[in-house]
Wavefront OBJ file of the C-alpha trace (Angstrom):
o trace
v 0.000 0.000 0.000
v 1.318 3.429 -0.952
v 2.047 5.923 1.797
v 1.363 9.624 1.353
v 4.130 12.141 2.112
v 4.579 13.157 5.715
v 3.784 16.735 4.769
v 0.202 15.684 4.056
v -0.139 14.103 7.479
v 1.091 17.285 9.092
v -1.587 19.298 7.304
v -4.345 17.144 8.851
v -6.510 17.742 5.772
v -9.880 16.022 6.150
v -10.708 13.047 3.961
v -13.071 13.907 1.109
v -15.922 11.497 0.328
v -17.766 11.808 -2.975
v -21.095 10.109 -3.751
v -21.808 9.425 -7.428
v -24.790 7.842 -9.173
v -25.024 6.539 -12.736
v -28.054 5.092 -14.474
v -27.008 2.223 -16.730
v -28.717 1.452 -20.030
v -30.905 -1.691 -20.017
v -28.897 -4.814 -20.750
v -25.531 -3.165 -20.169
v -25.301 -3.776 -16.420
v -22.667 -6.531 -16.653
v -20.555 -4.537 -19.113
v -20.755 -1.479 -16.865
v -19.675 -3.391 -13.763
v -16.780 -5.035 -15.586
v -15.553 -1.710 -16.972
v -15.982 0.036 -13.625
v -14.066 -2.596 -11.688
v -11.191 -2.227 -14.146
v -11.291 1.550 -13.768
v -11.381 1.208 -9.971
v -8.098 -0.703 -10.051
v -6.498 1.896 -12.298
v -7.847 4.925 -10.471
v -6.552 3.803 -7.076
v -3.042 4.357 -8.410
v -3.873 8.059 -8.600
v -2.237 10.205 -5.927
v -4.553 10.772 -2.976
v -7.181 8.224 -4.093
v -7.949 6.330 -0.877
v -10.731 4.007 -1.962
v -13.784 3.341 -4.109
v -16.948 1.369 -3.443
v -19.601 0.146 -5.870
v -23.204 0.092 -4.646
v -25.387 -2.120 -6.819
v -29.165 -1.777 -7.257
v -31.356 -4.102 -5.224
v -31.431 -7.533 -6.972
v -34.731 -8.249 -8.714
v -35.761 -4.597 -8.909
v -36.192 -2.472 -12.039
v -33.715 0.050 -10.695
v -30.646 0.485 -12.905
v -29.000 3.241 -10.868
v -25.579 2.377 -9.470
v -23.923 4.213 -6.617
v -20.208 4.903 -6.292
v -18.465 6.190 -3.177
v -14.977 7.594 -3.699
v -12.603 8.808 -0.989
v -9.715 11.221 -1.456
v -7.012 12.489 0.865
v -7.997 16.087 0.164
v -9.708 18.570 -2.117
v -6.673 18.992 -4.384
v -6.425 15.229 -4.883
v -10.127 15.021 -5.730
v -9.931 17.848 -8.255
v -6.758 16.456 -9.830
v -8.426 13.056 -10.232
v -11.465 14.464 -12.054
v -9.188 16.516 -14.320
v -6.841 13.620 -15.094
v -6.337 11.872 -18.424
v -7.404 8.555 -16.887
v -10.780 9.992 -15.898
v -11.308 11.496 -19.349
v -10.514 8.099 -20.860
v -13.061 6.513 -18.519
v -15.706 8.972 -19.731
v -15.126 7.776 -23.300
v -15.368 4.127 -22.269
v -18.556 4.520 -20.237
v -20.539 6.902 -22.445
v -22.148 4.063 -24.434
v -23.093 2.160 -21.266
v -24.960 4.821 -19.286
v -27.849 7.202 -19.768
v -27.311 10.947 -19.694
v -28.519 11.510 -16.122
v -25.515 11.359 -13.784
v -24.866 13.026 -10.452
v -22.080 13.777 -8.012
v -22.054 15.330 -4.578
v -19.472 15.719 -1.837
v -20.357 14.304 1.560
v -19.709 17.012 4.116
v -18.767 16.539 7.754
v -21.039 14.124 9.585
v -22.579 12.795 6.374
v -19.739 10.273 6.256
v -21.255 8.590 9.320
v -24.387 7.918 7.272
v -22.830 6.131 4.299
v -25.169 3.203 3.631
v -24.059 0.451 1.219
v -27.724 -0.502 0.792
v -28.937 2.848 -0.507
v -28.137 5.186 -3.360
v -29.833 8.194 -1.765
v -28.591 9.743 1.442
v -30.711 10.896 4.395
v -31.805 14.550 4.559
v -29.539 16.673 6.721
v -32.229 17.417 9.315
v -32.520 13.683 10.025
v -28.750 13.339 10.270
v -28.702 16.290 12.661
v -31.290 14.670 14.948
v -29.464 11.332 15.057
v -26.149 13.097 15.641
v -27.646 15.088 18.536
v -29.016 11.862 20.016
v -25.441 10.568 19.998
v -23.588 13.682 21.133
v -25.833 14.732 24.027
v -25.756 11.514 26.129
v -22.105 10.865 25.270
v -21.033 14.290 26.509
v -23.238 13.999 29.614
v -22.002 10.524 30.585
v -18.327 11.270 30.010
v -18.531 14.616 31.809
v -20.225 12.950 34.765
v -17.916 9.942 34.993
v -14.585 11.392 33.899
v -15.001 15.089 34.685
v -14.431 14.832 38.463
v -11.142 12.994 37.923
v -9.905 15.815 35.692
v -10.588 18.569 38.233
v -6.880 19.044 39.130
v -6.049 19.760 35.478
v -6.198 23.100 33.705
v -9.706 23.624 32.225
v -8.315 23.603 28.685
v -6.563 20.275 29.263
v -9.651 18.768 30.879
v -11.831 19.977 28.001
v -9.401 18.528 25.454
v -9.516 15.109 27.115
v -13.325 15.098 27.349
v -13.809 16.110 23.717
v -11.231 13.531 22.567
v -13.143 10.791 24.410
v -16.421 12.054 22.931
v -15.055 11.887 19.380
v -13.635 8.403 19.926
v -16.891 7.187 21.441
v -18.978 8.655 18.626
v -16.762 7.345 15.840
v -16.293 3.752 17.024
v -19.417 3.005 19.033
v -22.269 5.507 19.318
v -22.787 6.681 15.732
v -22.439 3.230 14.111
v -25.019 1.895 16.584
v -27.430 4.808 16.070
v -27.243 4.764 12.281
v -27.971 1.041 12.328
v -30.868 1.519 14.765
v -32.436 4.394 12.826
v -31.631 3.085 9.321
v -35.272 2.491 8.264
v -36.216 6.031 9.320
v -33.112 7.603 7.777
v -33.744 5.916 4.421
v -37.453 6.750 4.293
v -37.044 10.138 2.568
v -34.722 10.699 -0.422
v -32.310 13.588 -0.568
v -33.168 16.451 -2.924
v -30.930 18.897 -4.730
v -28.210 16.622 -6.080
v -26.005 18.462 -8.573
v -26.039 17.132 -12.142
v -22.809 16.379 -13.955
v -20.659 13.774 -15.645
v -18.668 11.833 -13.056
v -17.691 8.451 -11.659
l 1 2 3 4 5 6 7 8 9 10 11 12 13 14 15 16 17 18 19 20 21 22 23 24 25 26 27 28 29 30 31 32 33 34 35 36 37 38 39 40 41 42 43 44 45 46 47 48 49 50 51 52 53 54 55 56 57 58 59 60 61 62 63 64 65 66 67 68 69 70 71 72 73 74 75 76 77 78 79 80 81 82 83 84 85 86 87 88 89 90 91 92 93 94 95 96 97 98 99 100 101 102 103 104 105 106 107 108 109 110 111 112 113 114 115 116 117 118 119 120 121 122 123 124 125 126 127 128 129 130 131 132 133 134 135 136 137 138 139 140 141 142 143 144 145 146 147 148 149 150 151 152 153 154 155 156 157 158 159 160 161 162 163 164 165 166 167 168 169 170 171 172 173 174 175 176 177 178 179 180 181 182 183 184 185 186 187 188 189 190 191 192 193 194 195 196 197 198 199 200 201
């Protein structure tokens, strides 16, 4: 596995997640998947490309819309990828396999918690906000109650840093995965509106 330069780690640039959808022409599903898997392998050699995931339509349904989740080390890496020769070559390869309606949107902040391999659409932000609040509020209360008294001798800034670090760890590895799984039917009930149109994969 390639390692990024240490300078990038020092910048602490947040990972960029991009959600893409493509509607495949009838009868071309197998050809599209084969071409996309080949492009996945090639595109991961691109600097800053951290991963790619294919989300297939539900088997047995009439839906021909495929989802793609791409992750990049930063904004510059994302932009360079979509301006690269390899991406332009992919556009030529795929143009006969897909219909004209394509979409791409960046997943901002907490949206990454709500990535669902079983859905093309993403929950509306007001639902994500409610679920996030349901995770943050009790986590902060419990940790402040249990850990806070033991941090009393420390400087307030140090104590606050420790509490918030524990909150982030708890949310990332335990609370948010559990809540998104619990509320998945409700989160998926309403499709997201306002997806930007464009040619992308």
